[in-house]
KEZA-914086 format. One record per residue (C-alpha): residue number from 1; z, x, y; residue in three letters. Coordinates in steps of 0.02 Angstrom, whole numbers, plus 50000, padded with zeros to 5 digits. Each point is the difference from the previous one (the first is absolute). Layout:
<recs>
+-----+-------+-------+-------+------+
: pos :    zz :    xx :    yy : code :
+-----+-------+-------+-------+------+
: NUM :     Z :     X :     Y :  ALA :
...
+-----+-------+-------+-------+------+
</recs>
This chain:
<recs>
+-----+-------+-------+-------+------+
: pos :    zz :    xx :    yy : code :
+-----+-------+-------+-------+------+
:   1 : 52758 : 48503 : 50897 :  UNK :
:   2 : 50018 : 50047 : 50160 :  UNK :
:   3 : 50155 : 49896 : 50094 :  UNK :
:   4 : 49988 : 50027 : 50196 :  UNK :
:   5 : 50186 : 49977 : 50033 :  UNK :
:   6 : 50076 : 49974 : 50179 :  UNK :
:   7 : 50165 : 50069 : 49987 :  UNK :
:   8 : 50095 : 49891 : 50077 :  UNK :
:   9 : 49924 : 49834 : 49980 :  UNK :
:  10 : 50083 : 49847 : 49926 :  UNK :
:  11 : 49845 : 49903 : 49935 :  UNK :
:  12 : 49928 : 50184 : 49936 :  UNK :
:  13 : 50173 : 50015 : 49888 :  UNK :
:  14 : 49976 : 49835 : 49904 :  UNK :
:  15 : 49818 : 50041 : 49960 :  UNK :
:  16 : 50065 : 50201 : 49944 :  UNK :
:  17 : 50117 : 49908 : 49901 :  UNK :
:  18 : 49884 : 49924 : 49907 :  UNK :
:  19 : 49880 : 50102 : 49980 :  UNK :
:  20 : 50134 : 50134 : 49936 :  UNK :
:  21 : 50057 : 49850 : 49882 :  UNK :
:  22 : 49816 : 49996 : 49942 :  UNK :
:  23 : 49981 : 50168 : 49953 :  UNK :
:  24 : 50153 : 50010 : 49885 :  UNK :
:  25 : 49968 : 49828 : 49921 :  UNK :
:  26 : 49800 : 50058 : 49977 :  UNK :
:  27 : 49959 : 50049 : 49800 :  UNK :
:  28 : 49870 : 50110 : 50091 :  UNK :
:  29 : 50048 : 50167 : 50108 :  UNK :
:  30 : 49973 : 49968 : 50160 :  UNK :
:  31 : 49998 : 50143 : 50110 :  UNK :
:  32 : 50050 : 49943 : 50177 :  UNK :
:  33 : 49992 : 50114 : 50143 :  UNK :
:  34 : 50108 : 49945 : 50170 :  UNK :
:  35 : 49953 : 50037 : 50168 :  UNK :
:  36 : 50112 : 49990 : 50168 :  UNK :
:  37 : 49891 : 49896 : 50119 :  UNK :
:  38 : 50103 : 50045 : 50152 :  UNK :
:  39 : 49868 : 49965 : 50183 :  UNK :
:  40 : 50008 : 49901 : 50179 :  UNK :
:  41 : 49956 : 49819 : 49893 :  UNK :
:  42 : 50135 : 50033 : 49873 :  UNK :
:  43 : 50138 : 50015 : 50131 :  UNK :
:  44 : 49938 : 49873 : 50115 :  UNK :
:  45 : 50003 : 49900 : 49834 :  UNK :
:  46 : 50189 : 50046 : 49935 :  UNK :
:  47 : 50060 : 49962 : 50187 :  UNK :
:  48 : 49915 : 49832 : 50021 :  UNK :
:  49 : 50075 : 49967 : 49810 :  UNK :
:  50 : 50159 : 50015 : 50076 :  UNK :
:  51 : 49954 : 49913 : 50163 :  UNK :
:  52 : 50036 : 50143 : 50106 :  UNK :
:  53 : 49902 : 50027 : 50151 :  UNK :
:  54 : 49862 : 50129 : 49933 :  UNK :
:  55 : 49967 : 50090 : 50171 :  UNK :
:  56 : 50170 : 50068 : 50025 :  UNK :
:  57 : 49952 : 50205 : 49968 :  UNK :
:  58 : 50179 : 50023 : 49973 :  UNK :
:  59 : 50019 : 49873 : 49863 :  UNK :
:  60 : 49830 : 50076 : 49933 :  UNK :
:  61 : 50048 : 50187 : 49986 :  UNK :
:  62 : 50140 : 49938 : 49897 :  UNK :
:  63 : 49919 : 49874 : 49867 :  UNK :
:  64 : 49875 : 50146 : 49983 :  UNK :
:  65 : 50121 : 50138 : 49983 :  UNK :
:  66 : 50079 : 49894 : 49863 :  UNK :
:  67 : 49846 : 49972 : 49926 :  UNK :
:  68 : 49934 : 50185 : 50006 :  UNK :
:  69 : 50180 : 50055 : 49907 :  UNK :
:  70 : 49978 : 49888 : 49864 :  UNK :
:  71 : 49816 : 50028 : 49964 :  UNK :
:  72 : 50089 : 50208 : 50002 :  UNK :
:  73 : 50125 : 49944 : 49912 :  UNK :
:  74 : 49894 : 49903 : 49861 :  UNK :
:  75 : 49886 : 50150 : 49993 :  UNK :
:  76 : 50134 : 50108 : 49960 :  UNK :
:  77 : 50072 : 49877 : 49849 :  UNK :
:  78 : 49830 : 49991 : 49925 :  UNK :
:  79 : 50066 : 50210 : 49951 :  UNK :
:  80 : 50108 : 49917 : 49894 :  UNK :
:  81 : 49863 : 49884 : 49938 :  UNK :
:  82 : 49924 : 49839 : 50049 :  UNK :
:  83 : 50086 : 49883 : 49915 :  UNK :
:  84 : 50177 : 50059 : 50119 :  UNK :
:  85 : 49897 : 50011 : 50158 :  UNK :
:  86 : 49947 : 49816 : 49990 :  UNK :
:  87 : 50201 : 49958 : 49955 :  UNK :
:  88 : 50051 : 50107 : 50157 :  UNK :
:  89 : 49844 : 49904 : 50095 :  UNK :
:  90 : 50075 : 49850 : 49951 :  UNK :
:  91 : 50164 : 50015 : 50044 :  UNK :
:  92 : 49987 : 50087 : 50187 :  UNK :
:  93 : 49883 : 49857 : 50028 :  UNK :
:  94 : 50152 : 49873 : 49969 :  UNK :
:  95 : 50079 : 50107 : 50157 :  UNK :
:  96 : 49879 : 49940 : 50103 :  UNK :
:  97 : 50009 : 49803 : 49964 :  UNK :
:  98 : 50116 : 49942 : 50128 :  UNK :
:  99 : 49891 : 50057 : 50141 :  UNK :
: 100 : 50107 : 50165 : 50021 :  UNK :
: 101 : 49872 : 50157 : 49986 :  UNK :
: 102 : 50151 : 50125 : 50042 :  UNK :
: 103 : 49940 : 50119 : 49859 :  UNK :
: 104 : 50158 : 50073 : 49883 :  UNK :
: 105 : 49991 : 50169 : 49909 :  UNK :
: 106 : 50128 : 49983 : 49912 :  UNK :
: 107 : 49918 : 49878 : 49909 :  UNK :
: 108 : 49885 : 50112 : 49937 :  UNK :
: 109 : 50118 : 50147 : 49981 :  UNK :
: 110 : 50134 : 49860 : 49898 :  UNK :
: 111 : 49813 : 49968 : 49894 :  UNK :
: 112 : 49938 : 50174 : 49946 :  UNK :
: 113 : 50174 : 50038 : 49972 :  UNK :
: 114 : 50013 : 49870 : 49886 :  UNK :
: 115 : 49837 : 50043 : 49883 :  UNK :
: 116 : 50042 : 50181 : 50003 :  UNK :
+-----+-------+-------+-------+------+
</recs>
């Protein structure tokens, strides 16, 4: 099963959590592959969801940079295992709930240090 994920999306985070729970509770083996979906429409959807101006270029760049960093963190975390990478993804998505799109690299560092 492939799950295409919006790196910063709140609605997507709820769907991800449901799919992850389903995978864990399933009696059959479910091979889940998570793929980050990052394009212009995703950025527009994120800004619209947070009632921000989707035409603000500086804000779009900030959101794009944050989403890109989350996608990179997720890929790096997959080297530690898919379940751990999903935990990191859900944690990083929580950072952006309040509409503040400033990426905090210290969160990922703390997470990586905690699992080693």
